[in-house]
N, CA, C and O atoms as a MOPAC input file, in Angstrom:
PM7 MOZYME 1SCF
protein

 N     -5.64100 1     6.14400 1    -7.94100 1
 C     -5.60600 1     6.60400 1    -6.56600 1
 C     -5.12400 1     8.05300 1    -6.47200 1
 O     -5.58300 1     8.82100 1    -5.62700 1
 N     -4.20200 1     8.40400 1    -7.34500 1
 C     -3.70900 1     9.78100 1    -7.33400 1
 C     -4.79000 1    10.77200 1    -7.73100 1
 O     -4.70600 1    11.95400 1    -7.39900 1
 N     -5.80600 1    10.29200 1    -8.44200 1
 C     -6.89700 1    11.16500 1    -8.86900 1
 C     -8.04900 1    11.17200 1    -7.87400 1
 O     -9.08000 1    11.79000 1    -8.13600 1
 N     -7.89500 1    10.49500 1    -6.73700 1
 C     -8.90700 1    10.53300 1    -5.70000 1
 C     -9.89600 1     9.38900 1    -5.70200 1
 O    -10.98800 1     9.52300 1    -5.15000 1
 N     -9.54400 1     8.27200 1    -6.30500 1
 C    -10.45600 1     7.12000 1    -6.32800 1
 C    -10.73700 1     6.62800 1    -4.91200 1
 O     -9.84900 1     6.60700 1    -4.06100 1
 N    -11.98300 1     6.23500 1    -4.67500 1
 C    -12.37600 1     5.70900 1    -3.37300 1
 C    -12.19100 1     4.20400 1    -3.27600 1
 O    -12.12900 1     3.65100 1    -2.17800 1
 N    -12.10300 1     3.54000 1    -4.42600 1
 C    -12.03000 1     2.08700 1    -4.46000 1
 C    -11.25800 1     1.66100 1    -5.70700 1
 O    -11.27900 1     2.35000 1    -6.72700 1
 N    -10.58000 1     0.52500 1    -5.61600 1
 C     -9.91000 1    -0.05900 1    -6.77400 1
 C    -10.71700 1    -1.27600 1    -7.18800 1
 O    -10.92700 1    -2.19000 1    -6.38900 1
 N    -11.17400 1    -1.29000 1    -8.44400 1
 C    -11.95700 1    -2.41600 1    -8.94600 1
 C    -11.13700 1    -3.16800 1    -9.98400 1
 O    -10.53700 1    -2.57200 1   -10.87800 1
 N    -11.12500 1    -4.49100 1    -9.84800 1
 C    -10.41800 1    -5.35000 1   -10.79000 1
 C    -11.44800 1    -6.16500 1   -11.55300 1
 O    -12.26400 1    -6.86100 1   -10.94800 1
 N    -11.41600 1    -6.08100 1   -12.89100 1
 C    -12.31600 1    -6.89400 1   -13.70400 1
 C    -11.62700 1    -7.23900 1   -15.00900 1
 O    -10.91800 1    -6.40200 1   -15.56600 1
 N    -11.81000 1    -8.41200 1   -15.49400 1
 C    -12.58200 1    -9.50900 1   -14.92700 1
 C    -11.90400 1   -10.03700 1   -13.66400 1
 O    -10.69000 1    -9.91200 1   -13.50300 1
 N    -12.67900 1   -10.61200 1   -12.79200 1
 C    -12.18000 1   -10.98900 1   -11.47400 1
 C    -11.39600 1   -12.30000 1   -11.44700 1
 O    -10.27100 1   -12.33500 1   -10.94700 1
 N    -11.96900 1   -13.36300 1   -11.97200 1
 C    -11.39200 1   -14.69700 1   -11.77800 1
 C     -9.95000 1   -14.85100 1   -12.25200 1
 O     -9.14800 1   -15.43000 1   -11.52000 1
 N     -9.57600 1   -14.36500 1   -13.43600 1
 C     -8.18100 1   -14.56700 1   -13.84400 1
 C     -7.18500 1   -13.67200 1   -13.10500 1
 O     -5.97400 1   -13.85400 1   -13.23500 1
 N     -7.68300 1   -12.71500 1   -12.33600 1
 C     -6.79900 1   -11.76200 1   -11.66900 1
 C     -6.91100 1   -11.78900 1   -10.14700 1
 O     -6.66500 1   -10.77100 1    -9.50000 1
 N     -7.26800 1   -12.90700 1    -9.57400 1
 C     -7.39600 1   -12.97600 1    -8.11900 1
 C     -6.05900 1   -12.71900 1    -7.42700 1
 O     -6.02600 1   -12.12400 1    -6.35000 1
 N     -4.96300 1   -13.16000 1    -8.03100 1
 C     -3.64600 1   -12.89200 1    -7.45000 1
 C     -3.32700 1   -11.39800 1    -7.48500 1
 O     -2.76800 1   -10.85700 1    -6.53100 1
 N     -3.68000 1   -10.74200 1    -8.57500 1
 C     -3.46000 1    -9.29600 1    -8.68800 1
 C     -4.33800 1    -8.55400 1    -7.68900 1
 O     -3.89700 1    -7.59100 1    -7.06100 1
 N     -5.55800 1    -8.99600 1    -7.54600 1
 C     -6.48100 1    -8.38800 1    -6.58800 1
 C     -5.89200 1    -8.41100 1    -5.18000 1
 O     -5.95400 1    -7.41300 1    -4.46200 1
 N     -5.32700 1    -9.53800 1    -4.79100 1
 C     -4.72200 1    -9.65500 1    -3.46400 1
 C     -3.51500 1    -8.73100 1    -3.33100 1
 O     -3.32200 1    -8.10700 1    -2.28700 1
 N     -2.70700 1    -8.64100 1    -4.37800 1
 C     -1.53000 1    -7.76400 1    -4.32900 1
 C     -1.93000 1    -6.30000 1    -4.22000 1
 O     -1.31100 1    -5.54400 1    -3.47100 1
 N     -2.95400 1    -5.89100 1    -4.95500 1
 C     -3.44700 1    -4.51000 1    -4.87700 1
 C     -3.92500 1    -4.21900 1    -3.46300 1
 O     -3.58500 1    -3.18800 1    -2.88100 1
 N     -4.71100 1    -5.12800 1    -2.92100 1
 C     -5.24900 1    -4.93600 1    -1.57400 1
 C     -4.13000 1    -4.81800 1    -0.53900 1
 O     -4.17300 1    -3.95300 1     0.33600 1
 N     -3.13100 1    -5.69200 1    -0.64700 1
 C     -2.02600 1    -5.68700 1     0.31300 1
 C     -1.14200 1    -4.45100 1     0.17900 1
 O     -0.74100 1    -3.85900 1     1.18000 1
 N     -0.84100 1    -4.06600 1    -1.05300 1
 C      0.10600 1    -2.98000 1    -1.26300 1
 C     -0.48300 1    -1.60200 1    -1.01500 1
 O      0.17600 1    -0.75200 1    -0.41600 1
 N     -1.70700 1    -1.36500 1    -1.46200 1
 C     -2.26700 1    -0.02500 1    -1.38200 1
 C     -3.18200 1     0.18500 1    -0.18900 1
 O     -3.45500 1     1.32600 1     0.18400 1
 N     -3.65700 1    -0.88800 1     0.41300 1
 C     -4.50300 1    -0.82000 1     1.60500 1
 C     -5.66400 1     0.16800 1     1.44000 1
 O     -5.90700 1     1.03300 1     2.28100 1
 N     -6.36000 1    -0.00200 1     0.32700 1
 C     -7.57300 1     0.76800 1     0.05700 1
 C     -8.69400 1    -0.22900 1    -0.22000 1
 O     -8.41600 1    -1.39000 1    -0.52100 1
 N     -9.94900 1     0.19500 1    -0.12600 1
 C    -11.04000 1    -0.72100 1    -0.46600 1
 C    -10.84500 1    -1.27000 1    -1.88400 1
 O    -10.55800 1    -0.52500 1    -2.82100 1
 N    -11.00600 1    -2.56500 1    -2.01200 1
 C    -10.75100 1    -3.25500 1    -3.27200 1
 C    -11.94700 1    -4.12500 1    -3.61200 1
 O    -12.51600 1    -4.77500 1    -2.73500 1
 N    -12.33300 1    -4.14100 1    -4.88800 1
 C    -13.49300 1    -4.92100 1    -5.31300 1
 C    -13.14400 1    -5.76100 1    -6.53100 1
 O    -12.28300 1    -5.40100 1    -7.33400 1
 N    -13.83400 1    -6.88700 1    -6.64800 1
 C    -13.69700 1    -7.75200 1    -7.82000 1
 C    -15.03200 1    -7.75400 1    -8.54900 1
 O    -16.08900 1    -7.80500 1    -7.92000 1
 N    -14.98300 1    -7.69900 1    -9.87500 1
 C    -16.19600 1    -7.64300 1   -10.68700 1
 C    -16.18700 1    -8.80900 1   -11.65800 1
 O    -15.29000 1    -8.91900 1   -12.49400 1
 N    -17.18100 1    -9.67900 1   -11.55100 1
 C    -17.30500 1   -10.79200 1   -12.49200 1
 C    -18.03300 1   -10.31400 1   -13.73800 1
 O    -19.15100 1    -9.80500 1   -13.65500 1
 N    -17.39900 1   -10.47700 1   -14.88900 1
 C    -18.03500 1   -10.12200 1   -16.15300 1
 C    -18.97800 1   -11.24700 1   -16.57300 1
 O    -18.96800 1   -12.32300 1   -15.97600 1
 N    -19.79000 1   -11.00000 1   -17.59600 1
 C    -20.84800 1   -11.94300 1   -17.97500 1
 C    -20.31500 1   -13.32400 1   -18.33800 1
 O    -20.95800 1   -14.32700 1   -18.02900 1
 N    -19.16300 1   -13.39800 1   -18.98100 1
 C    -18.59200 1   -14.69400 1   -19.34100 1
 C    -18.21900 1   -15.51800 1   -18.12400 1
 O    -18.39400 1   -16.73600 1   -18.11400 1
 N    -17.70400 1   -14.85100 1   -17.09400 1
 C    -17.36500 1   -15.55400 1   -15.85600 1
 C    -18.63400 1   -16.06600 1   -15.18200 1
 O    -18.66700 1   -17.18700 1   -14.67400 1
 N    -19.65900 1   -15.25200 1   -15.18100 1
 C    -20.93500 1   -15.63800 1   -14.58000 1
 C    -21.49500 1   -16.86800 1   -15.28400 1
 O    -21.92900 1   -17.81700 1   -14.63100 1
 N    -21.48500 1   -16.85400 1   -16.60600 1
 C    -22.00700 1   -17.98100 1   -17.37600 1
 C    -21.18700 1   -19.24300 1   -17.12700 1
 O    -21.74500 1   -20.33600 1   -17.02600 1
 N    -19.87800 1   -19.10000 1   -17.03000 1
 C    -19.00400 1   -20.24200 1   -16.78600 1
 C    -19.28400 1   -20.86600 1   -15.41800 1
 O    -19.34000 1   -22.08900 1   -15.29600 1
 N    -19.45700 1   -20.04000 1   -14.40200 1
 C    -19.75000 1   -20.54200 1   -13.05800 1
 C    -21.10700 1   -21.23000 1   -13.02800 1
 O    -21.24900 1   -22.30000 1   -12.43800 1
 N    -22.10400 1   -20.62400 1   -13.65900 1
 C    -23.44300 1   -21.23000 1   -13.70000 1
 C    -23.41300 1   -22.58700 1   -14.39600 1
 O    -24.02000 1   -23.54300 1   -13.91300 1
 N    -22.70900 1   -22.68000 1   -15.52900 1
 C    -22.63100 1   -23.93900 1   -16.27100 1
 C    -21.89300 1   -25.00700 1   -15.46800 1
 O    -22.31600 1   -26.16300 1   -15.43900 1
 N    -20.80700 1   -24.63400 1   -14.82400 1
 C    -20.05000 1   -25.59700 1   -14.02100 1
 C    -20.88200 1   -26.09200 1   -12.84200 1
 O    -20.83700 1   -27.27500 1   -12.50800 1
 N    -21.62900 1   -25.21100 1   -12.22000 1
 C    -22.49300 1   -25.61500 1   -11.10400 1
 C    -23.60900 1   -26.52800 1   -11.59400 1
 O    -23.94700 1   -27.50500 1   -10.92500 1
 N    -24.18100 1   -26.22400 1   -12.74400 1
 C    -25.26000 1   -27.04700 1   -13.29800 1
 C    -24.77500 1   -28.45700 1   -13.62100 1
 O    -25.54800 1   -29.41200 1   -13.54800 1
 N    -23.50000 1   -28.58900 1   -13.97800 1
 C    -22.92000 1   -29.89500 1   -14.28400 1
 C    -22.36700 1   -30.59700 1   -13.04500 1
 O    -21.86500 1   -31.71700 1   -13.13800 1
 N    -22.45800 1   -29.94200 1   -11.88100 1
 C    -21.97100 1   -30.54200 1   -10.64900 1
 C    -20.46400 1   -30.49200 1   -10.48400 1
 O    -19.90600 1   -31.21300 1    -9.65700 1
 N    -19.80000 1   -29.65100 1   -11.26000 1
 C    -18.34600 1   -29.56000 1   -11.20100 1
 C    -17.84700 1   -28.69700 1   -10.05000 1
 O    -16.70000 1   -28.83300 1    -9.62500 1
 N    -18.69500 1   -27.81200 1    -9.54400 1
 C    -18.31900 1   -26.98400 1    -8.40200 1
 C    -19.56200 1   -26.57600 1    -7.63800 1
 O    -20.68600 1   -26.68800 1    -8.12700 1
 N    -19.33100 1   -26.10700 1    -6.44000 1
 C    -20.42000 1   -25.62900 1    -5.59300 1
 C    -20.54600 1   -24.12000 1    -5.81400 1
 O    -19.67500 1   -23.34700 1    -5.41600 1
 N    -21.62400 1   -23.72500 1    -6.44100 1
 C    -21.81300 1   -22.31500 1    -6.78900 1
 C    -21.74000 1   -21.40300 1    -5.56800 1
 O    -21.23400 1   -20.28500 1    -5.66500 1
 N    -22.22900 1   -21.85500 1    -4.43900 1
 C    -22.21600 1   -21.03000 1    -3.22500 1
 C    -20.79100 1   -20.77300 1    -2.72400 1
 O    -20.53400 1   -19.74500 1    -2.09800 1
 N    -19.87400 1   -21.69000 1    -2.99300 1
 C    -18.49200 1   -21.51100 1    -2.54900 1
 C    -17.68800 1   -20.61900 1    -3.48500 1
 O    -16.66200 1   -20.06100 1    -3.09800 1
 N    -18.16300 1   -20.49200 1    -4.71300 1
 C    -17.46200 1   -19.64900 1    -5.68100 1
 C    -17.98400 1   -18.23800 1    -5.53600 1
 O    -17.54100 1   -17.33900 1    -6.25100 1

């Protein structure tokens, strides 16, 4: 942010959702989460097995 960043991106996203919320609350700047390929594959596999609703994730 001191270097002029327009957005703070957190990746991988899923294991750091708590950190993402803290960044958003503390710095009050646009914040983004980025799912890496392993997270994408894990969500797809879990949805294919009926373990979660892909649309809700």
